[in-house]
Structure formats: structure tokens, C-alpha cells
C-alpha positions, 0 to 999 in steps of 0.5 A, spaced: 729 087 538 734 092 534 734 099 535 730 102 529 733 109 530 740 106 530 742 111 525 739 117 528 733 116 524 736 119 518 735 112 514 727 113 516 728 120 513 731 118 507 726 113 506 720 117 507 723 123 502 724 117 497 717 115 498 714 122 498 718 123 491 715 117 488 708 119 490 709 126 487 712 124 481 707 119 480 702 125 480 706 129 475 708 134 480 715 136 479 717 137 486 718 130 487 725 131 484 726 136 490 724 131 495 729 126 491 734 131 492 733 131 499 733 124 500 740 124 496 743 129 501 740 125 507 743 118 504 750 121 502 750 124 509 749 117 512 754 114 507 759 119 509 758 120 517 755 114 519 755 108 515 762 109 511 760 107 505 763 109 498 757 105 494 752 109 498 755 116 497 757 115 490 750 112 488 747 118 491 751 123 488 749 120 481 742 120 483 743 127 485 745 129 478 740 125 475 734 128 479 737 135 479 737 134 471 730 132 471 728 138 475 731 143 471 729 139 464 722 139 467 722 147 468 725 148 461 719 144 458 714 148 461 717 154 459 717 152 452 710 150 452 
């Protein structure tokens, strides 16, 4: 059996944060973007420190920008109502 905590549980944390984010956003809760941002930072850390994967780092930097933009735009949409 492989060690399910081979990556210090950070991969599990990132997946749990991503799942939470999907649930929150599906329920029209803007805090899902914050959960996704947490997942992005976790994946970036994993990509740099453990996996040494430029693709994971670059992809999650792009997702981080997208999620940050989504959170900010959601707030500006609330203010304009």
C-alpha cells in the first residue's frame, strides 16, 4: 500500500479546500472563492517545495488570479445593487 500522506497531507488539504469551494460557489456563496484561493496557495506550495512541477505552479497562479478576480467582482456586484 502506498503512503496516503506521502505529500504531508497537503494534497488532501488542497482537494478538500477545492471541494468546499465548489460546494460554496454552487450555493451562490462568494466565500467559495476564498476556499479556492486557499487551495491554489496549497497547490503552489506543493508544486514548488515537494513536487517540483512548474505546470502545477503556473496553472495555480492563473487560477489564483481568476479566483481573486471573481471574489472582487462579486463584491463590486453587491455594491452596485
